[in-house]
C-alpha positions as CSV (number, residue, x, y, z in Angstrom):
1,M,84.6,7.9,-16.3
2,K,87.8,8.3,-14.4
3,L,88.1,6.3,-11.2
4,S,90.0,8.0,-8.5
5,K,89.4,5.7,-5.5
6,I,87.9,2.4,-4.3
7,H,87.4,2.0,-0.6
8,A,85.8,-1.0,1.1
9,R,84.7,-1.6,4.7
10,E,83.1,-4.4,6.8
11,I,79.5,-3.7,7.8
12,L,76.5,-5.8,8.9
13,D,73.6,-7.4,7.0
14,S,70.1,-8.1,8.2
15,R,71.1,-11.2,10.1
16,G,73.9,-9.3,12.0
17,N,76.6,-11.0,9.9
18,P,79.4,-9.1,8.3
19,T,79.2,-8.1,4.6
20,V,81.1,-5.8,2.3
21,E,80.3,-2.2,1.5
22,V,82.3,-0.4,-1.1
23,E,82.6,3.3,-2.1
24,V,83.7,4.2,-5.6
25,T,84.7,7.7,-6.7
26,I,84.5,8.6,-10.4
27,N,84.5,12.0,-11.9
28,G,84.4,13.4,-8.4
29,T,81.2,11.5,-7.5
30,T,81.2,8.9,-4.7
31,S,78.6,6.2,-4.4
32,R,78.2,3.1,-2.3
33,G,77.3,-0.5,-3.0
34,I,76.6,-3.3,-0.5
35,S,76.6,-7.1,-1.1
36,P,73.9,-9.3,0.3
37,S,74.3,-12.9,1.5
38,G,72.3,-16.1,1.1
39,A,71.5,-18.9,3.5
40,S,70.3,-21.6,1.0
41,T,73.0,-21.3,-1.7
42,G,73.6,-23.1,-5.0
43,E,76.7,-25.2,-5.4
44,K,77.8,-23.3,-8.5
45,E,77.3,-19.8,-7.1
46,A,80.3,-17.4,-7.2
47,V,82.2,-17.7,-3.9
48,E,81.5,-15.4,-1.0
49,L,84.9,-14.8,0.7
50,R,84.9,-15.2,4.5
51,D,87.8,-14.9,6.8
52,G,87.3,-18.2,8.7
53,D,88.8,-16.7,11.8
54,Q,86.7,-18.1,14.6
55,S,87.8,-15.4,17.0
56,R,85.8,-12.8,15.0
57,Y,82.1,-13.1,14.0
58,Q,82.3,-17.0,14.4
59,G,84.5,-17.1,11.3
60,K,82.2,-15.0,9.1
61,G,84.3,-11.8,9.0
62,V,85.1,-10.3,5.6
63,E,88.3,-8.4,6.4
64,I,90.3,-10.4,3.8
65,A,87.8,-9.4,1.1
66,V,87.9,-5.8,2.3
67,S,91.7,-5.7,2.3
68,G,91.8,-7.1,-1.2
69,L,89.8,-4.2,-2.6
70,N,91.5,-1.5,-0.5
71,K,95.0,-2.6,-1.4
72,E,95.3,-4.7,-4.6
73,V,92.2,-3.6,-6.5
74,N,92.4,0.1,-5.6
75,S,96.1,0.1,-6.5
76,A,95.5,-1.5,-9.8
77,M,92.4,0.5,-10.9
78,A,92.7,3.9,-9.3
79,G,93.5,6.6,-11.9
80,Q,92.2,4.5,-14.8
81,T,89.3,5.5,-17.1
82,F,86.4,3.1,-17.7
83,E,84.1,3.7,-20.6
84,S,81.3,1.4,-19.4
85,Q,80.1,-1.0,-16.7
86,E,81.3,-3.9,-18.8
87,A,84.9,-2.4,-18.8
88,F,84.9,-1.9,-15.1
89,D,83.5,-5.4,-14.2
90,K,85.8,-7.1,-16.7
91,R,88.8,-5.5,-15.1
92,L,87.6,-6.8,-11.7
93,I,87.2,-10.3,-13.2
94,E,90.6,-10.1,-14.7
95,L,92.2,-9.1,-11.3
96,D,90.4,-12.0,-9.6
97,G,91.6,-14.5,-12.1
98,T,89.4,-17.4,-11.0
99,E,86.4,-19.0,-12.5
100,N,84.2,-18.6,-9.4
101,K,85.6,-15.3,-8.0
102,S,87.1,-17.2,-5.1
103,R,90.3,-15.1,-4.8
104,L,88.8,-11.6,-4.4
105,G,85.4,-12.9,-3.4
106,A,82.1,-12.3,-5.2
107,N,80.9,-10.3,-2.2
108,S,83.6,-7.7,-2.5
109,M,83.4,-7.6,-6.3
110,L,79.7,-7.2,-6.4
111,A,79.7,-4.3,-3.9
112,A,82.4,-2.6,-6.1
113,S,80.3,-3.3,-9.2
114,I,77.2,-1.8,-7.7
115,A,79.1,1.2,-6.4
116,F,80.5,1.9,-9.9
117,A,77.1,1.7,-11.5
118,R,75.7,4.1,-8.9
119,A,78.6,6.5,-9.2
120,S,78.2,6.4,-13.0
121,A,74.5,7.2,-12.7
122,S,75.1,10.0,-10.2
123,S,77.9,11.6,-12.4
124,K,75.4,11.7,-15.3
125,Q,72.6,12.8,-13.0
126,I,70.3,10.0,-14.2
127,P,68.5,7.3,-12.2
128,L,70.3,4.0,-11.7
129,Y,67.7,2.1,-13.8
130,R,68.5,4.3,-16.8
131,Q,72.2,3.8,-16.2
132,L,71.6,0.0,-16.3
133,V,69.3,0.0,-19.4
134,E,68.0,3.0,-21.2
135,R,64.4,2.5,-22.5
136,D,61.5,4.6,-23.7
137,Q,59.1,2.6,-21.6
138,Y,59.6,0.6,-18.4
139,I,57.5,-2.0,-16.7
140,M,56.8,-1.9,-13.0
141,P,57.0,-5.3,-11.4
142,V,54.5,-7.5,-9.5
143,P,55.8,-7.8,-5.9
144,C,55.9,-11.4,-4.9
145,M,55.7,-11.1,-1.1
146,N,57.0,-13.9,1.1
147,V,54.3,-14.1,3.7
148,V,55.0,-17.6,5.2
149,N,58.6,-18.7,5.9
150,G,59.9,-22.2,6.4
151,G,62.9,-24.3,5.5
152,R,66.3,-22.8,6.3
153,H,64.7,-19.3,6.7
154,A,62.7,-20.2,9.9
155,D,62.9,-22.3,13.0
156,N,59.6,-24.0,12.6
157,N,58.2,-27.3,11.3
158,V,57.5,-26.1,7.7
159,D,59.7,-27.8,5.1
160,F,59.2,-25.5,2.2
161,Q,61.0,-22.2,2.3
162,E,58.8,-19.5,0.8
163,F,55.1,-19.1,0.4
164,M,54.4,-15.9,-1.6
165,I,51.5,-13.8,-2.7
166,A,51.5,-12.0,-6.0
167,P,49.0,-9.1,-6.1
168,H,48.7,-8.7,-9.8
169,N,45.2,-7.4,-10.5
170,A,46.1,-3.8,-9.9
171,P,46.5,-0.7,-12.2
172,T,49.8,0.3,-10.6
173,F,52.6,-1.0,-8.5
174,K,51.4,1.4,-5.7
175,E,48.0,-0.3,-5.6
176,S,49.6,-3.7,-5.9
177,I,51.8,-3.3,-2.8
178,R,48.8,-1.9,-0.9
179,M,46.9,-5.1,-1.7
180,G,49.8,-7.2,-0.6
181,E,50.2,-5.4,2.7
182,E,46.5,-5.7,3.4
183,V,46.7,-9.5,3.0
184,F,49.9,-9.6,5.0
185,H,48.3,-7.9,8.0
186,T,45.1,-10.0,7.6
187,L,47.2,-13.1,7.6
188,K,48.7,-12.0,10.9
189,S,45.3,-11.6,12.5
190,L,44.2,-15.0,11.2
191,L,47.3,-16.8,12.5
192,T,46.8,-15.1,15.9
193,G,43.2,-16.3,15.9
194,K,44.2,-19.8,15.3
195,G,46.7,-19.7,18.2
196,Y,49.8,-19.7,15.9
197,S,52.9,-17.6,16.5
198,T,53.3,-14.5,14.4
199,G,57.0,-14.2,14.8
200,V,58.8,-13.8,11.5
201,G,61.6,-15.6,9.7
202,D,64.7,-14.2,7.9
203,E,62.7,-12.5,5.1
204,G,59.9,-11.1,7.2
205,G,57.2,-13.8,6.6
206,F,55.4,-15.4,9.4
207,A,57.0,-18.6,10.7
208,P,54.4,-20.6,12.6
209,N,54.4,-24.3,13.4
210,L,51.6,-25.6,11.2
211,K,49.7,-28.9,10.9
212,S,51.2,-29.5,7.5
213,N,53.1,-27.8,4.7
214,E,49.8,-27.5,2.7
215,E,48.2,-25.6,5.6
216,A,50.5,-22.7,4.7
217,V,48.8,-22.4,1.3
218,E,45.3,-22.9,2.9
219,V,45.8,-20.1,5.5
220,I,47.1,-17.8,2.8
221,M,44.0,-18.5,0.7
222,E,41.9,-17.7,3.7
223,A,43.7,-14.4,4.3
224,I,43.3,-13.3,0.6
225,K,39.6,-13.9,0.8
226,K,39.2,-12.2,4.2
227,A,41.1,-9.1,3.0
228,G,38.4,-8.8,0.3
229,Y,40.2,-10.2,-2.7
230,K,39.7,-13.2,-5.0
231,P,42.4,-15.9,-5.1
232,G,43.7,-16.3,-8.6
233,E,41.8,-13.4,-10.0
234,D,43.3,-10.6,-7.8
235,I,46.1,-12.3,-6.0
236,S,47.8,-15.6,-6.8
237,I,50.4,-17.8,-5.0
238,C,54.0,-18.4,-5.7
239,L,56.2,-21.1,-4.1
240,D,59.9,-21.5,-3.5
241,P,60.3,-24.9,-1.6
242,A,64.1,-24.7,-2.0
243,T,64.3,-28.4,-2.6
244,S,68.1,-28.6,-3.0
245,E,68.1,-28.2,0.8
246,L,65.8,-31.3,1.1
247,W,67.9,-33.6,-1.1
248,K,69.4,-36.5,0.9
249,D,70.6,-39.9,-0.4
250,G,68.8,-39.5,-3.8
251,K,65.5,-38.4,-2.4
252,Y,63.8,-35.4,-1.0
253,S,63.4,-35.6,2.7
254,L,60.6,-33.6,4.4
255,F,62.5,-33.8,7.7
256,K,60.8,-31.0,9.5
257,S,57.2,-32.2,9.2
258,T,56.2,-35.7,8.0
259,K,59.6,-37.3,7.9
260,E,58.6,-38.6,4.5
261,N,61.0,-39.2,1.6
262,F,59.9,-38.3,-1.9
263,T,61.3,-39.4,-5.2
264,S,61.5,-36.8,-8.0
265,D,58.3,-38.2,-9.6
266,Q,56.4,-38.2,-6.3
267,L,57.4,-34.5,-5.7
268,I,56.3,-33.6,-9.2
269,D,53.0,-35.4,-8.5
270,L,52.6,-33.2,-5.3
271,W,53.3,-30.0,-7.2
272,E,50.8,-30.9,-9.9
273,Q,48.2,-31.7,-7.3
274,W,48.7,-28.3,-5.6
275,I,48.8,-26.4,-8.9
276,D,45.5,-28.0,-9.9
277,K,44.0,-27.3,-6.5
278,Y,45.2,-23.7,-5.8
279,P,45.9,-20.6,-7.8
280,I,49.7,-21.2,-7.9
281,V,51.3,-19.4,-10.8
282,L,55.0,-19.8,-10.0
283,L,57.1,-22.6,-8.7
284,E,60.8,-21.9,-8.0
285,D,63.3,-24.8,-7.4
286,G,60.5,-27.4,-7.5
287,L,63.4,-29.9,-7.7
288,G,67.0,-29.8,-6.7
289,E,70.0,-28.3,-8.5
290,N,71.5,-31.6,-9.5
291,D,68.3,-33.3,-10.5
292,W,68.4,-32.4,-14.2
293,E,66.5,-35.5,-15.2
294,G,63.7,-34.7,-12.8
295,W,63.7,-31.1,-13.9
296,K,63.1,-32.2,-17.5
297,K,60.2,-34.3,-16.4
298,M,58.8,-31.5,-14.3
299,T,59.1,-29.1,-17.2
300,D,57.4,-31.4,-19.6
301,R,54.5,-31.9,-17.2
302,L,54.1,-28.5,-15.6
303,G,55.8,-26.0,-17.9
304,K,52.6,-25.0,-19.7
305,K,50.7,-24.7,-16.4
306,V,53.0,-22.6,-14.3
307,E,56.2,-20.5,-14.3
308,L,59.0,-22.9,-13.4
309,V,61.9,-20.8,-12.0
310,G,65.4,-22.2,-11.8
311,D,67.5,-20.7,-8.9
312,D,70.1,-23.1,-7.6
313,I,70.2,-25.0,-10.9
314,F,71.1,-21.8,-12.9
315,C,72.9,-19.6,-10.3
316,T,72.5,-16.5,-12.6
317,N,75.3,-18.0,-14.7
318,P,74.9,-17.4,-18.5
319,E,76.9,-20.6,-19.3
320,I,74.6,-22.8,-17.1
321,I,71.5,-21.0,-18.2
322,Q,72.4,-21.8,-21.8
323,Q,72.8,-25.5,-20.8
324,G,69.3,-25.3,-19.3
325,I,67.8,-23.7,-22.4
326,D,69.4,-26.4,-24.6
327,A,68.1,-29.1,-22.4
328,G,64.6,-27.7,-22.1
329,I,64.8,-27.1,-18.4
330,G,62.3,-24.7,-16.8
331,N,61.0,-21.6,-18.4
332,S,62.3,-18.9,-16.0
333,V,65.5,-17.9,-14.4
334,L,65.9,-16.4,-10.9
335,I,68.3,-13.5,-11.0
336,K,70.5,-12.9,-7.9
337,L,73.3,-10.4,-8.3
338,N,75.7,-12.1,-5.8
339,Q,75.3,-15.5,-7.5
340,I,77.4,-14.3,-10.4
341,G,79.2,-11.3,-8.7
342,T,78.9,-8.3,-11.1
343,I,76.3,-6.1,-12.6
344,W,77.5,-6.7,-16.2
345,E,77.4,-10.5,-15.9
346,T,73.9,-10.2,-14.3
347,L,72.7,-8.2,-17.3
348,Q,74.2,-10.8,-19.6
349,A,72.3,-13.5,-17.8
350,V,69.0,-11.6,-18.1
351,E,69.6,-10.8,-21.8
352,L,70.3,-14.5,-22.6
353,A,67.2,-15.7,-20.8
354,Q,64.9,-13.1,-22.3
355,K,66.2,-13.7,-25.9
356,N,65.2,-17.4,-25.4
357,N,61.7,-16.5,-24.1
358,Y,62.5,-17.4,-20.5
359,H,61.1,-15.2,-17.8
360,C,63.4,-13.4,-15.3
361,F,62.5,-13.3,-11.6
362,I,64.6,-10.7,-9.8
363,S,65.5,-11.7,-6.3
364,H,67.0,-10.5,-3.0
365,R,68.9,-12.8,-0.6
366,S,67.8,-13.8,2.9
367,G,70.8,-11.9,4.3
368,E,69.9,-8.4,3.0
369,T,70.9,-4.8,3.5
370,E,69.5,-1.3,2.9
371,D,71.0,-1.4,-0.7
372,T,68.1,-1.1,-3.2
373,T,69.9,-2.0,-6.4
374,I,67.5,-4.8,-7.3
375,A,64.6,-2.4,-7.3
376,D,66.3,-0.5,-10.1
377,L,67.4,-3.7,-11.8
378,V,63.9,-5.1,-12.1
379,V,62.7,-1.9,-13.7
380,A,65.7,-1.6,-16.0
381,T,65.3,-5.2,-17.3
382,N,61.4,-5.1,-17.6
383,A,61.5,-8.4,-15.8
384,G,57.9,-7.9,-14.5
385,H,58.2,-9.5,-11.0
386,I,60.5,-9.2,-8.0
387,K,60.8,-11.0,-4.7
388,T,62.4,-9.1,-1.8
389,G,60.7,-10.5,1.2
390,S,57.5,-9.9,3.1
391,G,55.5,-6.8,4.1
392,C,57.8,-5.9,7.0
393,L,61.5,-5.4,8.0
394,S,63.2,-2.3,6.7
395,E,65.8,-4.1,4.5
396,R,62.8,-5.7,2.6
397,V,60.4,-2.7,2.3
398,S,63.3,-0.4,1.3
399,K,63.1,-2.1,-2.1
400,F,59.3,-1.6,-2.3
401,N,59.8,2.1,-1.3
402,Q,62.3,2.6,-4.0
403,L,59.9,1.1,-6.6
404,L,57.2,3.5,-5.4
405,R,59.6,6.4,-6.0
406,I,60.6,5.0,-9.4
407,E,56.9,4.6,-10.5
408,E,56.1,8.2,-9.4
409,E,59.2,9.5,-11.3
410,L,58.4,7.6,-14.5
411,G,54.8,8.6,-14.6
412,G,53.5,7.8,-18.1
413,Q,56.8,6.2,-19.1
414,S,55.9,3.1,-17.2
415,S,53.1,0.5,-17.0
416,F,52.4,-2.2,-14.4
417,A,53.1,-5.8,-15.3
418,G,50.0,-7.1,-13.7
419,K,48.3,-10.2,-15.1
420,N,50.6,-10.2,-18.2
421,T,53.3,-11.6,-16.0
422,F,51.3,-14.6,-14.8
423,K,49.2,-16.3,-17.4
424,K,48.1,-19.6,-15.9
425,S,46.6,-21.9,-18.5
């Protein structure tokens, strides 16, 4: 695959903030990749390069990252032949020369990596998921839809960031997404009836001011039933409280609602109570990224009851994931492309997790774009579940629409993950 040109530009993400789009031309075929951006980010994530020039986009411009690709990277790589995604991404990593991609920026490197993968697939006239991983059979994922937003994703009084529904009792992805959308619209009617706002947060979930954090779970349960489904049997609940954002002076501060401070043990107690009371099948970032001792306690207590997903604590980084495996931390890894910065490294992270019987939960970012790469990624890796926001906003549903296309294209070469993904004991 001979690369003839890399061209980057500054475009906008779903928040109206700048991000990097890259076009890569190989074998006469040009394709694009776009990098997303997160709001609640892990300390060990690969670095997103911003200009810091307050006269443009309040310092969030990405002209430095764009210039690095258009000048240095294009000059160094144009005209070269790359035999694989690994070879292309390793060359990017070599040019950057830092441990955390801080010189060229993970945002520019990821956009280039995605563009190369897409151009490679196009030049071979195969779908992107087959370019990423070639299989005889693929698994279509359960969509974990973020229907109530809080934390840093919404200007409301809910401390916990994401309350999700997982419509798993369906024969196909197509039917699963239908079930989820029906609950989403039913939830809107319920919230309106209760006098709550139905404005949405960054990821398209409703962002009302509620009486408590727990009321978010209760109103979702009500919506599932009112839509004609059975909680736990047809549709279960997943949580991402994003507790690293709540960590303050050695405790977890629920500063939006009760003003209470929780120790690690107290927060584990809360999660256990909720898991026993509600059909919660997945808990992401139940404790903060630096609370390894707490994570071990939580895993020992809850690891057989629920999928415990590490996001901030792992940052899609194979080296850190291995440390977690060795320490017995969690049983699942959240996979975010821009946390590590290249397609190849992301696939390495997935392979490591799956070889050690950890689940992989493929994820978008709160600052998203129309790029649908994660839809192909979740199918390629047979990860079985994906989160990409709620039942509205085009940058979210574009991923669902791509999965509908993929399922139709695969036909008998795919099966729906369904209940096999969530087995609550």
